Every structure is written in structure tokens, then in C-alpha cells.
N, CA and C atoms as an extended XYZ file, in Angstrom:
234
Properties=species:S:1:pos:R:3:atomname:S:1:resname:S:1:resid:I:1 pbc="F F F"
N         0.847       -1.173        0.000 N   MET     1
C         0.000        0.000        0.000 CA  MET     1
C         0.898        1.243        0.000 C   MET     1
N         0.554        2.211       -0.826 N   GLU     2
C         1.354        3.425       -0.892 CA  GLU     2
C         1.176        4.267        0.363 C   GLU     2
N         2.287        4.710        0.895 N   GLN     3
C         2.311        5.566        2.075 CA  GLN     3
C         3.035        6.865        1.719 C   GLN     3
N         2.843        7.879        2.548 N   LYS     4
C         3.544        9.151        2.380 CA  LYS     4
C         4.174        9.541        3.702 C   LYS     4
N         5.340       10.133        3.605 N   VAL     5
C         6.023       10.679        4.768 CA  VAL     5
C         6.662       11.993        4.314 C   VAL     5
N         6.830       12.904        5.239 N   TYR     6
C         7.444       14.190        4.924 CA  TYR     6
C         8.827       14.237        5.552 C   TYR     6
N         9.833       14.448        4.708 N   ILE     7
C        11.217       14.506        5.150 CA  ILE     7
C        11.809       15.818        4.669 C   ILE     7
N        12.226       16.652        5.602 N   ASN     8
C        12.806       17.963        5.280 CA  ASN     8
C        11.892       18.786        4.379 C   ASN     8
N        10.591       18.675        4.581 N   GLY     9
C         9.627       19.429        3.793 CA  GLY     9
C         9.304       18.810        2.445 C   GLY     9
N         9.836       17.637        2.168 N   ASN    10
C         9.586       16.943        0.903 CA  ASN    10
C         8.624       15.784        1.119 C   ASN    10
N         7.703       15.614        0.202 N   THR    11
C         6.792       14.475        0.251 CA  THR    11
C         7.484       13.276       -0.378 C   THR    11
N         7.576       12.201        0.402 N   VAL    12
C         8.200       10.966       -0.078 CA  VAL    12
C         7.149        9.865       -0.040 C   VAL    12
N         6.910        9.271       -1.200 N   LYS    13
C         5.966        8.158       -1.306 CA  LYS    13
C         6.753        6.857       -1.324 C   LYS    13
N         6.157        5.803       -0.794 N   TYR    14
C         6.801        4.496       -0.815 CA  TYR    14
C         5.748        3.416       -0.638 C   TYR    14
N         6.092        2.223       -1.090 N   ASP    15
C         5.212        1.071       -0.959 CA  ASP    15
C         5.612        0.333        0.310 C   ASP    15
N         4.745        0.350        1.310 N   ASP    16
C         5.097       -0.264        2.592 CA  ASP    16
C         5.159       -1.786        2.518 C   ASP    16
N         4.831       -2.368        1.360 N   GLN    17
C         4.941       -3.808        1.178 CA  GLN    17
C         6.328       -4.212        0.659 C   GLN    17
N         7.131       -3.232        0.245 N   GLN    18
C         8.474       -3.533       -0.230 CA  GLN    18
C         9.346       -3.954        0.947 C   GLN    18
N        10.105       -5.003        0.750 N   ASN    19
C        10.964       -5.543        1.789 CA  ASN    19
C        12.014       -4.514        2.236 C   ASN    19
N        12.068       -4.227        3.513 N   ASN    20
C        13.057       -3.331        4.134 CA  ASN    20
C        12.987       -1.877        3.678 C   ASN    20
N        11.890       -1.446        3.095 N   ILE    21
C        11.773       -0.050        2.654 CA  ILE    21
C        11.847        0.915        3.831 C   ILE    21
N        11.432        0.458        4.997 N   SER    22
C        11.461        1.313        6.190 CA  SER    22
C        12.886        1.728        6.548 C   SER    22
N        13.871        0.902        6.175 N   TYR    23
C        15.262        1.264        6.445 CA  TYR    23
C        15.668        2.508        5.662 C   TYR    23
N        15.200        2.620        4.441 N   GLY    24
C        15.503        3.797        3.631 CA  GLY    24
C        14.847        5.051        4.167 C   GLY    24
N        13.604        4.911        4.616 N   ILE    25
C        12.904        6.046        5.223 CA  ILE    25
C        13.631        6.489        6.483 C   ILE    25
N        13.966        5.533        7.332 N   GLN    26
C        14.660        5.850        8.587 CA  GLN    26
C        16.003        6.516        8.307 C   GLN    26
N        16.710        6.016        7.321 N   TYR    27
C        18.020        6.572        6.986 CA  TYR    27
C        17.902        8.037        6.571 C   TYR    27
N        16.984        8.342        5.678 N   LEU    28
C        16.804        9.722        5.224 CA  LEU    28
C        16.260       10.628        6.320 C   LEU    28
N        15.360       10.093        7.131 N   GLN    29
C        14.657       10.912        8.105 CA  GLN    29
C        15.412       11.100        9.420 C   GLN    29
N        16.102       10.061        9.883 N   TYR    30
C        16.692       10.124       11.222 CA  TYR    30
C        18.202        9.940       11.269 C   TYR    30
N        18.759        9.118       10.382 N   ASP    31
C        20.193        8.821       10.469 CA  ASP    31
C        21.060        9.930        9.895 C   ASP    31
N        20.567       10.606        8.881 N   LEU    32
C        21.317       11.695        8.257 CA  LEU    32
C        20.848       13.040        8.795 C   LEU    32
N        21.757       13.994        8.813 N   LYS    33
C        21.381       15.369        9.126 CA  LYS    33
C        20.612       15.912        7.924 C   LYS    33
N        19.739       16.898        8.135 N   PRO    34
C        18.954       17.434        7.011 CA  PRO    34
C        19.808       17.879        5.823 C   PRO    34
N        20.945       18.527        6.071 N   ASP    35
C        21.761       18.966        4.938 CA  ASP    35
C        22.381       17.785        4.198 C   ASP    35
N        22.594       16.665        4.889 N   GLU    36
C        23.125       15.472        4.236 CA  GLU    36
C        22.057       14.796        3.377 C   GLU    36
N        20.857       14.639        3.916 N   SER    37
C        19.800       13.992        3.133 CA  SER    37
C        19.316       14.880        1.995 C   SER    37
N        19.417       16.186        2.161 N   ASN    38
C        18.995       17.096        1.097 CA  ASN    38
C        19.849       16.952       -0.166 C   ASN    38
N        21.058       16.411       -0.025 N   VAL    39
C        21.891       16.138       -1.191 CA  VAL    39
C        21.180       15.146       -2.113 C   VAL    39
N        20.567       14.115       -1.535 N   PHE    40
C        19.846       13.120       -2.330 CA  PHE    40
C        18.594       13.724       -2.978 C   PHE    40
N        17.881       14.565       -2.234 N   PHE    41
C        16.690       15.217       -2.798 CA  PHE    41
C        17.074       16.141       -3.954 C   PHE    41
N        18.157       16.879       -3.778 N   SER    42
C        18.620       17.797       -4.821 CA  SER    42
C        19.050       17.032       -6.071 C   SER    42
N        19.802       15.948       -5.879 N   GLN    43
C        20.242       15.145       -7.027 CA  GLN    43
C        19.052       14.527       -7.748 C   GLN    43
N        18.095       14.000       -6.995 N   ALA    44
C        16.909       13.393       -7.616 CA  ALA    44
C        16.122       14.430       -8.412 C   ALA    44
N        16.018       15.621       -7.871 N   LYS    45
C        15.273       16.675       -8.563 CA  LYS    45
C        15.993       17.104       -9.843 C   LYS    45
N        17.300       17.166       -9.794 N   THR    46
C        18.087       17.594      -10.952 CA  THR    46
C        18.220       16.505      -12.010 C   THR    46
N        18.508       15.277      -11.572 N   LEU    47
C        18.805       14.193      -12.510 CA  LEU    47
C        17.656       13.209      -12.707 C   LEU    47
N        16.615       13.326      -11.882 N   GLY    48
C        15.484       12.409      -11.997 CA  GLY    48
C        15.497       11.316      -10.955 C   GLY    48
N        16.705       10.941      -10.490 N   SER    49
C        16.803        9.930       -9.441 CA  SER    49
C        18.150       10.036       -8.739 C   SER    49
N        18.200        9.477       -7.532 N   ALA    50
C        19.432        9.468       -6.748 CA  ALA    50
C        19.564        8.123       -6.054 C   ALA    50
N        20.521        7.297       -6.474 N   PRO    51
C        20.751        6.029       -5.788 CA  PRO    51
C        21.554        6.270       -4.514 C   PRO    51
N        21.283        5.474       -3.490 N   PHE    52
C        22.055        5.552       -2.254 CA  PHE    52
C        21.925        4.245       -1.493 C   PHE    52
N        22.772        4.077       -0.487 N   GLU    53
C        22.671        2.918        0.377 CA  GLU    53
C        22.737        3.371        1.824 C   GLU    53
N        22.084        2.610        2.705 N   ASP    54
C        22.105        2.945        4.123 CA  ASP    54
C        23.333        2.308        4.784 C   ASP    54
N        23.433        2.439        6.090 N   ASP    55
C        24.586        1.925        6.830 CA  ASP    55
C        24.695        0.406        6.786 C   ASP    55
N        23.605       -0.278        6.473 N   ASN    56
C        23.603       -1.740        6.393 CA  ASN    56
C        23.722       -2.245        4.957 C   ASN    56
N        24.094       -1.347        4.051 N   GLU    57
C        24.286       -1.644        2.636 CA  GLU    57
C        23.005       -2.018        1.897 C   GLU    57
N        21.847       -1.643        2.429 N   ASN    58
C        20.591       -1.768        1.692 CA  ASN    58
C        20.601       -0.709        0.591 C   ASN    58
N        20.185       -1.084       -0.596 N   GLN    59
C        20.237       -0.214       -1.768 CA  GLN    59
C        18.867        0.414       -2.038 C   GLN    59
N        18.852        1.723       -2.283 N   PHE    60
C        17.620        2.459       -2.542 CA  PHE    60
C        17.815        3.429       -3.696 C   PHE    60
N        16.710        3.839       -4.289 N   THR    61
C        16.700        4.922       -5.270 CA  THR    61
C        15.591        5.889       -4.895 C   THR    61
N        15.940        7.154       -4.861 N   LEU    62
C        14.970        8.218       -4.626 CA  LEU    62
C        14.662        8.834       -5.989 C   LEU    62
N        13.423        8.724       -6.442 N   GLN    63
C        13.014        9.256       -7.745 CA  GLN    63
C        12.179       10.519       -7.557 C   GLN    63
N        12.399       11.492       -8.438 N   TYR    64
C        11.620       12.729       -8.386 CA  TYR    64
C        10.429       12.628       -9.329 C   TYR    64
N         9.256       12.966       -8.829 N   ASN    65
C         8.021       12.983       -9.625 CA  ASN    65
C         7.701       14.443       -9.943 C   ASN    65
N         8.189       14.917      -11.074 N   SER    66
C         8.067       16.341      -11.396 CA  SER    66
C         6.621       16.794      -11.562 C   SER    66
N         5.747       15.902      -12.002 N   ASN    67
C         4.346       16.290      -12.188 CA  ASN    67
C         3.612       16.446      -10.850 C   ASN    67
N         4.157       15.879       -9.789 N   GLU    68
C         3.526       15.965       -8.463 CA  GLU    68
C         4.377       16.729       -7.450 C   GLU    68
N         5.591       17.112       -7.836 N   TYR    69
C         6.542       17.749       -6.921 CA  TYR    69
C         6.742       16.901       -5.671 C   TYR    69
N         6.911       15.607       -5.898 N   SER    70
C         7.118       14.676       -4.795 CA  SER    70
C         8.211       13.687       -5.185 C   SER    70
N         8.535       12.805       -4.269 N   TYR    71
C         9.573       11.804       -4.490 CA  TYR    71
C         9.002       10.424       -4.201 C   TYR    71
N         9.599        9.409       -4.835 N   THR    72
C         9.237        8.023       -4.568 CA  THR    72
C        10.500        7.283       -4.174 C   THR    72
N        10.441        6.565       -3.062 N   LEU    73
C        11.566        5.766       -2.608 CA  LEU    73
C        11.350        4.331       -3.020 C   LEU    73
N        12.367        3.738       -3.657 N   ILE    74
C        12.297        2.366       -4.164 CA  ILE    74
C        13.476        1.579       -3.600 C   ILE    74
N        13.216        0.380       -3.159 N   LYS    75
C        14.277       -0.528       -2.698 CA  LYS    75
C        14.825       -1.250       -3.902 C   LYS    75
N        16.154       -1.288       -4.005 N   ARG    76
C        16.816       -1.994       -5.103 CA  ARG    76
C        17.521       -3.224       -4.561 C   ARG    76
N        17.692       -4.228       -5.419 N   ASP    77
C        18.512       -5.383       -5.087 CA  ASP    77
C        19.962       -5.039       -5.436 C   ASP    77
N        20.867       -5.750       -4.866 N   TYR    78
C        22.284       -5.516       -5.141 CA  TYR    78
C        22.509       -5.724       -6.583 C   TYR    78
């Protein structure tokens, strides 16, 4: 089911049925300082997406949805 969370004033959508997606949300929202996580938001907005990994090497992509001015977080496999 699609969920929404607000991180640093940005709307981030994600599918709560994706395996370990909560790790990516936690990483962006709590593990990084706002100026650190904003690097990923800025890159996604400029390039369309920003790949990153959390401290446990889980792989994620933050995609920018220009028509909605929001982001979608996706869990990637290695």
C-alpha cells in the first residue's frame, strides 16, 4: 500500500509492502542530518533519481516525480 512521509519538507511516497523499505525512510529521516539527506533530494530533482545505500548496505533509489513535486523511494537489489 502506498504511504507518504514528509522529510525535510519533501513528500516521499513508498510502498510499505516492499521488503526493508522502512530502512531507507529511517536513513533519510533520522540517520542523516537534514543537509546530508537534502543532497539526495537535490540530485533526484536535478537528474530524476538518486541512488544511495544505508549503513547496512541496503540499496535504494529516490526518484523525483516532477508532475507531483514529490519523491518516490524504491528498494533496489544488489
